[in-house]
TIBA-535463 format. One record per residue (C-alpha): x, y, z; residue number from 1. Coordinates in Angstrom, 1 decimal. Layout:
REM TIBA-535463
R       X       Y       Z  pos
R       X       Y       Z  NUM
...
***
This chain:
REM TIBA-535463
R       X       Y       Z  pos
R   -30.9   -17.6    -2.9    1
R   -33.9   -15.4    -3.0    2
R   -33.8   -11.9    -4.5    3
R   -34.1   -10.4    -1.0    4
R   -31.2   -12.5     0.3    5
R   -29.1   -11.6    -2.7    6
R   -29.8    -7.9    -2.1    7
R   -28.9    -8.1     1.6    8
R   -25.7    -9.9     1.0    9
R   -24.8    -7.5    -1.8   10
R   -25.4    -4.5     0.5   11
R   -22.8    -5.9     3.0   12
R   -20.2    -6.8     0.4   13
R   -20.5    -3.5    -1.5   14
R   -20.2    -1.6     1.9   15
R   -16.9    -3.3     2.4   16
R   -15.7    -2.7    -1.2   17
R   -16.9     1.0    -1.3   18
R   -17.1     2.3     2.2   19
R   -17.6     5.9     1.0   20
R   -21.0     6.0    -0.6   21
R   -21.2     9.5    -1.9   22
R   -22.6    11.4    -4.8   23
R   -19.9    12.0    -7.5   24
R   -21.5    15.4    -8.4   25
R   -19.9    18.3    -6.5   26
R   -22.2    20.6    -4.6   27
R   -22.5    22.4    -1.2   28
R   -26.1    23.6    -1.5   29
R   -29.3    21.7    -2.5   30
R   -30.1    24.0    -5.4   31
R   -26.6    23.4    -6.8   32
R   -27.3    19.6    -6.8   33
R   -30.6    20.3    -8.7   34
R   -28.6    22.1   -11.4   35
R   -25.8    19.6   -11.5   36
R   -28.0    16.6   -11.9   37
R   -29.9    18.3   -14.8   38
R   -26.5    18.9   -16.5   39
R   -25.5    15.2   -15.9   40
R   -28.1    13.9   -18.3   41
R   -26.2    12.2   -21.1   42
R   -23.0    13.6   -19.7   43
R   -20.3    12.4   -17.3   44
R   -20.3    13.6   -13.7   45
R   -16.6    14.5   -14.2   46
R   -17.4    16.9   -17.0   47
R   -20.3    18.4   -15.0   48
R   -18.0    19.0   -12.1   49
R   -15.7    21.0   -14.4   50
R   -18.5    23.2   -15.7   51
R   -20.5    24.0   -12.5   52
R   -17.8    26.1   -10.7   53
R   -17.9    28.6   -13.5   54
R   -21.7    28.6   -13.7   55
R   -22.1    29.0    -9.9   56
R   -19.4    31.7    -9.8   57
R   -21.3    33.8   -12.4   58
R   -24.7    32.9   -11.0   59
R   -24.3    32.4    -7.2   60
R   -27.9    31.7    -6.3   61
R   -31.3    30.6    -7.7   62
R   -32.4    34.3    -8.2   63
R   -29.4    35.0   -10.4   64
R   -30.1    31.9   -12.6   65
R   -33.8    32.7   -12.7   66
R   -33.0    36.2   -14.1   67
R   -30.2    35.1   -16.5   68
R   -30.7    34.9   -20.2   69
R   -30.9    31.3   -21.4   70
R   -28.3    32.1   -24.1   71
R   -25.8    33.2   -21.4   72
R   -26.4    30.0   -19.3   73
R   -26.1    28.0   -22.5   74
R   -22.6    29.4   -23.3   75
R   -21.3    28.0   -20.0   76
R   -23.1    24.6   -19.9   77
R   -22.6    23.8   -23.6   78
R   -19.8    21.3   -22.9   79
R   -22.3    19.1   -21.1   80
R   -24.3    18.6   -24.3   81
R   -27.9    19.6   -25.0   82
R   -26.9    23.1   -24.0   83
R   -30.1    25.0   -25.0   84
R   -32.5    22.5   -23.4   85
R   -30.5    22.2   -20.2   86
R   -30.1    26.0   -19.9   87
R   -33.8    26.6   -20.4   88
R   -34.7    23.9   -17.9   89
R   -32.3    25.3   -15.3   90
R   -33.7    28.9   -15.7   91
R   -37.3    27.6   -15.5   92
R   -36.4    25.3   -12.5   93
R   -35.0    28.2   -10.5   94
R   -38.0    30.4   -11.4   95
R   -40.4    27.8   -10.0   96
R   -38.2    27.2    -7.0   97
R   -38.5    30.9    -6.2   98
R   -42.1    31.4    -7.0   99
R   -43.5    28.3    -5.4  100
R   -41.0    27.3    -2.7  101
R   -39.4    30.6    -1.7  102
R   -36.1    29.4    -3.1  103
R   -35.9    26.4    -0.7  104
R   -35.5    23.0    -2.4  105
R   -38.4    20.8    -1.3  106
R   -37.9    17.4     0.3  107
R   -41.0    15.6    -1.1  108
R   -41.3    13.7    -4.3  109
R   -44.5    15.3    -5.5  110
R   -43.2    18.8    -4.9  111
R   -39.8    18.1    -6.5  112
R   -41.5    16.8    -9.6  113
R   -43.2    20.2   -10.1  114
R   -39.8    21.7   -10.9  115
R   -39.0    21.8   -14.6  116
R   -36.4    19.3   -15.7  117
R   -36.7    17.2   -12.5  118
R   -37.7    13.6   -12.8  119
R   -37.8    10.8   -10.3  120
R   -34.1    10.1   -10.6  121
R   -33.2    13.7    -9.7  122
R   -35.9    13.9    -7.0  123
R   -34.7    10.7    -5.3  124
R   -31.1    12.0    -5.4  125
R   -32.2    15.2    -3.7  126
R   -34.3    13.4    -1.1  127
R   -31.5    10.8    -0.3  128
R   -28.4    12.9    -0.5  129
R   -29.7    16.3     0.8  130
R   -32.4    15.2     3.2  131
R   -31.4    11.7     4.2  132
R   -34.7    10.3     3.3  133
R   -35.3     6.8     1.9  134
R   -34.6     6.9    -1.8  135
R   -33.8     4.7    -4.8  136
R   -31.9     6.4    -7.6  137
R   -32.4     4.3   -10.8  138
R   -29.7     5.5   -13.2  139
R   -28.3     3.3   -16.0  140
R   -25.8     1.6   -13.7  141
R   -28.4     0.6   -11.1  142
R   -30.7    -0.6   -13.9  143
R   -28.0    -2.7   -15.4  144
R   -26.6    -4.2   -12.2  145
R   -30.0    -4.9   -10.7  146
R   -30.9    -7.1   -13.6  147
R   -27.4    -8.7   -14.0  148
R   -26.9    -9.6   -10.4  149
R   -30.4   -10.9   -10.0  150
R   -32.2    -8.4    -7.8  151
R   -34.9    -8.3   -10.4  152
R   -35.5    -9.9   -13.8  153
R   -36.0    -8.0   -17.0  154
R   -37.1    -4.7   -15.4  155
R   -35.5    -1.8   -17.1  156
R   -38.1     0.9   -16.8  157
R   -36.7     3.2   -14.0  158
R   -40.0     3.8   -12.1  159
R   -40.9     0.1   -12.2  160
R   -37.4    -0.8   -11.0  161
R   -37.7     1.8    -8.2  162
R   -40.9     0.2    -7.0  163
R   -39.4    -3.3    -7.2  164
R   -36.2    -2.4    -5.3  165
R   -38.2    -0.7    -2.6  166
R   -39.7    -4.1    -1.8  167
R   -36.3    -5.6    -1.5  168
R   -34.0    -3.0    -0.1  169
R   -34.2    -1.7     3.6  170
R   -35.3     2.0     3.4  171
R   -32.2     3.2     5.2  172
R   -29.9     1.4     2.8  173
R   -31.4     2.4    -0.6  174
R   -29.6     5.7    -1.3  175
R   -26.1     4.4    -0.3  176
R   -26.6     1.1    -2.2  177
R   -27.4     3.0    -5.4  178
R   -24.2     5.1    -5.0  179
R   -22.2     1.9    -4.4  180
R   -23.8     0.3    -7.5  181
R   -22.8     3.2    -9.6  182
R   -19.2     2.9    -8.4  183
R   -19.2    -0.8    -9.0  184
R   -20.8    -0.3   -12.4  185
R   -18.0     2.1   -13.4  186
R   -15.2     0.1   -12.0  187
R   -16.1    -3.6   -12.4  188
R   -19.5    -4.4   -13.8  189
R   -19.1    -2.2   -16.9  190
R   -21.4    -1.8   -19.8  191
R   -19.2    -0.8   -22.7  192
R   -16.3    -3.3   -22.0  193
R   -16.4    -6.8   -20.8  194
R   -17.3    -6.9   -17.0  195
R   -14.3    -7.9   -14.8  196
R   -16.2   -10.7   -13.1  197
R   -12.9   -12.2   -11.8  198
R   -12.5    -9.0    -9.7  199
R   -16.1    -8.8    -8.6  200
R   -17.0    -9.1    -4.9  201
R   -20.4   -10.4    -6.0  202
R   -19.3   -13.0    -8.5  203
R   -20.4   -16.0    -6.5  204
R   -23.9   -14.7    -5.9  205
R   -24.4   -13.1    -9.3  206
R   -27.2   -14.5   -11.3  207
R   -25.6   -13.7   -14.6  208
R   -21.8   -14.0   -14.3  209
R   -20.5   -12.9   -17.7  210
***
């Protein structure tokens, strides 16, 4: 089985296993996803979802966050870890969003990367989830599963993996596949415990059954 064949078969099986391919971060506006994904660095989405309602209640728009004191933002986001750094990035991000993009979250990689605290992972998430554009979000689950299952071999640098997967995954499937790989990585093909290969829908086509 070639890597492309393995990817195509995995897409269909993961669709059946996880029909709802959605982002686990809670948001209803694009700028809120920008904030939430910054908070999610080295933090669980579950914890982020507990913190953001209070943050967005106090600061209901980019302008409010852009004008807030970093120390005040930090008090709210501290449970997500790296409080000062994340608070500073959020304030700067909202300032640039207002000054360069009139408060509208851009839908292009190059423009998104101009926002403080936004890397390719965040930018791809915005493009895929908010704007429905082709996107490959290379988080830790996608990196681990891509190598284990056999989509790629020994590619763990996110940008290199993104480029490799774009050659294998149909553009319209990329964003949803990444969401499903995250769900599968949390539930079955885990990192910190022994993967539940006996319960895996991909076990017979996996290159590295553990």
